[in-house]
N, C-alpha and C positions, 0 to 999 in steps of 0.2 A: 628593588635597590637601591637604597639612600649612597649616592654616590660621593666617597669622602678619600681623600686623598691619606695615603701614607705618608711617612716623614721624608722615607727617600724621592718619592715621586713630588709632593711638594719642594723639595732642594732643586731635583732636575728642573720642573715647570719654573721656577723664581730665576735661575739662569737664563732660562729660555725666554723670559718675559723680559729680563732687565735689557738682551741681545733683540729684542725685538722692540723696544726703546727706539734704542739708538740705531739700529742700523740704517743704512743711507740716507744719515740724517748731516747738514751740514751745520759748523762750527766746531770747534775745540773741543768745547766740552763732549759734544756728542763722540766725539772722534776719540779723546781720554777714554770715555765708558766703553764704546766699543770695544778698545783695547783691553781693556781691563775684563771688559766680556772676551773674550777671547783667549783670555790668559783661564778666567772659572770655567769656564766649557771644554779647557783641555785637562784642565785638572778634574773638574767633576764628572763632567759628559763624559768626556773620553777615559780617562784613566782608570776612574770611580767606577763607573758604569758602562761602559764598552759601546756608548750611545751615542748615536749623532742626530742632534735635533735643532739643526740651525733657526737661526730667527729670519721671519717669513713672515709676511703682510697676509699668505694667503693660509695659514695656518692658524688658527684661534688659540688665544692664551687659555679660553675658555673650555679645558679637556684633561681627560682623567688619564695617570700614568700609572698602575701598580705594576710595583715588584720592575720599576726601568732600567733594566740590566739588560744589554743587547738592543736596543729599540732602535733602528735605523730611519729616516723620513727626508724623501727628498725635499731640499727646500720649497721647488715647484709643487710639490702637492699641496693641493686646498680640503683641508679638514676642518669642520663646521664645528660651533660649541656643542658640546654635551659630550664627546666622544670619548670613550674607556677603551687606552690602550695597552696589553699588558707585555710582557716580557718577551724580548726574541721575535718580536714585532718587523716586517720591511713595508716599507711604503715608498714604491718608486716608480723607476720609467727603465722601459727593457735594454738598455743599454748606454754604454757610451755616445753621445752626439744625440740623444733621441730624449726630448724635455716632455715627453708625453707623459703626465704623469697622471696619477689618478684623483678624482673629486668625490670626497666622500661627505654626506651630508650630516645633519642635526641628530645626533642620539644613536650615533651605531658603535655598537661592544664588538671590538675585535680579540681573540680570544690568543693566548698565547701560542707564539710561533710560526701564525698568519703570515702568508706574503701577500701582496695586493699590490700587483704591477701593470705597469703601462696607462694606455690614455679612456681610463673606464670610470664609469659612476658605480655609487653605492647608494640607494636610495637611503633615506630618512628610516630611524627607528630599527635598522637592519642587524643581525648576529653575526658574528662569522668565526665558527668553529677554531678551535685551538691544529695548528696546522695544515690550516686550508688553504689552497690556493687558487688566488681569485682573478681573473685575467681577462673576463670578460662585463659588463655593466649587468646590473640587477636591480629591481624597481625596489620602494619603502616598501617596510616590514618582510623584508626576506631571511630566511635562514639560512646561511652557506655551510655546507661541509665538503670535507673532500679534497681530492687533489686531481684533475681541476673539481674547482667548487661548485655545486651544484644547490639548487634554492628548493629546502624540503619544505618548506613553511607551506601551509595550505590555505 
């Protein structure tokens, strides 16, 4: 499958990349740009798409967002290049005061509505099915489905 972004995914990812470029940088230029990013993120990310994708150096700018509605990604998560994230996906920690977030390796495809929670690692080239709830680590080339997620790859 050739990975291409739809227009909505491109828009949300552009806002994310703009914020990532200016987050935690010194200088008035970066401060003004980051303030502009916060306005764009609020209007485009939160109001229009209902998504929270905060700028982070641990989240690759080379990810793919399909139908980017309701996507919630904790900024402490680590997401590598080539990952596909579909609508209603949550990637984050297990609660307030807990910064243990997932590490998602290269080329992982995440189905609609999937939840990836806690200090876990998803190996490269894995696929996570729609509405799967992943709370433990899995090796590369896994196919994860169900609640809780199980690896059905042979």
